[in-house]
C-alpha positions, -999 to +999 in steps of 0.1 A: +011-454+279+022-450+246-014-434+238-011-411+265+026-399+256+015-396+220-014-376+230+007-353+252+031-347+223+003-337+200-009-313+224+023-299+230+034-295+194-002-280+186+003-251+214+036-241+192+014-239+162-012-216+179+014-196+192+028-195+159-005-183+141-012-157+167+022-143+160+018-143+124-017-125+128+000-099+151+024-092+124-002-087+098-016-059+120+016-042+123+031-016+098+061-030+082+089-020+055+103-042+029+140-029+021+156-031-011+172-065-001+136-079+004+140-082+041+105-074+059+110-054+092+079-051+113+069-025+140+052+007+141+051+041+124+032+067+144+022+101+128+056+111+146+072+087+120+066+104+087+084+134+075+087+150+038+125+155+033+139+185+019+145+168-014+110+162-016+107+126-007+086+110+020+104+092+051+091+068+076+105+060+106+099+026+118+101+014+156+105-022+160+093-042+188+125-041+204+126-002+203+151+006+177+140+035+154+152+035+117+144+059+089+133+043+056+131+060+024+133+051-015+173+048-009+166+016+014+130+005+011+108-006-016+076-007+001+060+006+035+028-005+049+014+021+072-021+025+085-034-004+066-025+010+033+006+001+011+029+026-001+052+016-032+084+033-045+077+049-078+090+078-102+074+109-087+066+123-123+061+090-142+052+110-173+085+127-174+103+097-182+128+073-164+149+103-151+124+111-124+133+105-089+113+081-069+092+087-038+063+064-020+028+064-034-003+049-021-018+020-039-054+029-043-069+001-067-050-029-077-059-059-100-041-083-116-026-064-140-029-026-132-022-002-104-037+034-095-013+050-073-020+084-053+007+106-048+003+135-021+028+162-016+028+191+007+018+224-014+008+259-004-030+247-003-023+216+018-017+184+001-016+184-036-026+151-050-016+133-083-031+100-096-010+078-120-018+042-137+008+017-142+011-019-155+036-033-133+066-008-136+053+009-167+038+040-166+004+041-184-014+076-177-020+103-155-056+104-140-070+140-142-104+152-136-111+154-174-102+115-180-108+098-146-142+083-157-128+068-189-094+057-173-110+039-141-139+022-163-111+011-188-087-004-164-109-014-135-144-019-153-141-054-147-155-045-112-193-044-109-189-020-079-168+006-102-194+003-128-225+008-106-205+037-087-202+057-120-241+049-127-251+066-097-221+095-097-206+109-126-178+128-110-154+106-085-121+125-090-122+140-056-133+108-040-111+080-056-104+069-023-139+058-020-136+040-052-106+023-036-130+010-008-158-001-033-131-020-055-121-038-021-155-044-008-166-060-039-134-081-037-129-074-075-091-084-082 
């Protein structure tokens, strides 16, 4: 009888564990926001939920699972995970010094030390895109068409996929997003 009760308890507890793992996997698929207080709030951000504000920054409207909608920008959030990509609050013009206002930038390539960010802002011809290299919170350089190969190989050349990509094609500037995929696919970190 004790064996039967023990087996029943074990099965009962394992069901909660499986539910907990499924719930965690579901959260990993969701969009989320990390607030300035380090609270993580899960939900969804549709295309309806992104705006570029009058002060020139991005705002994301997160709809939580209970239906509440809250708008997040750099004044109340530091990370946004949307559509499979992470955005972090960084200075919009890091090369102009610490007085630069912050906005959300996509992480394109990240290793243990360096991060390549993409900043896309609406402009007259569509989106104007700028790329910035950081070491932690310290700005290193702006990645431009003229220096992208040198900088990408210098800071992310430990990845065979990146090195091979530049052997087959010299100009990746307009396709840095593809280099991001190569970096991820080679599991270079």
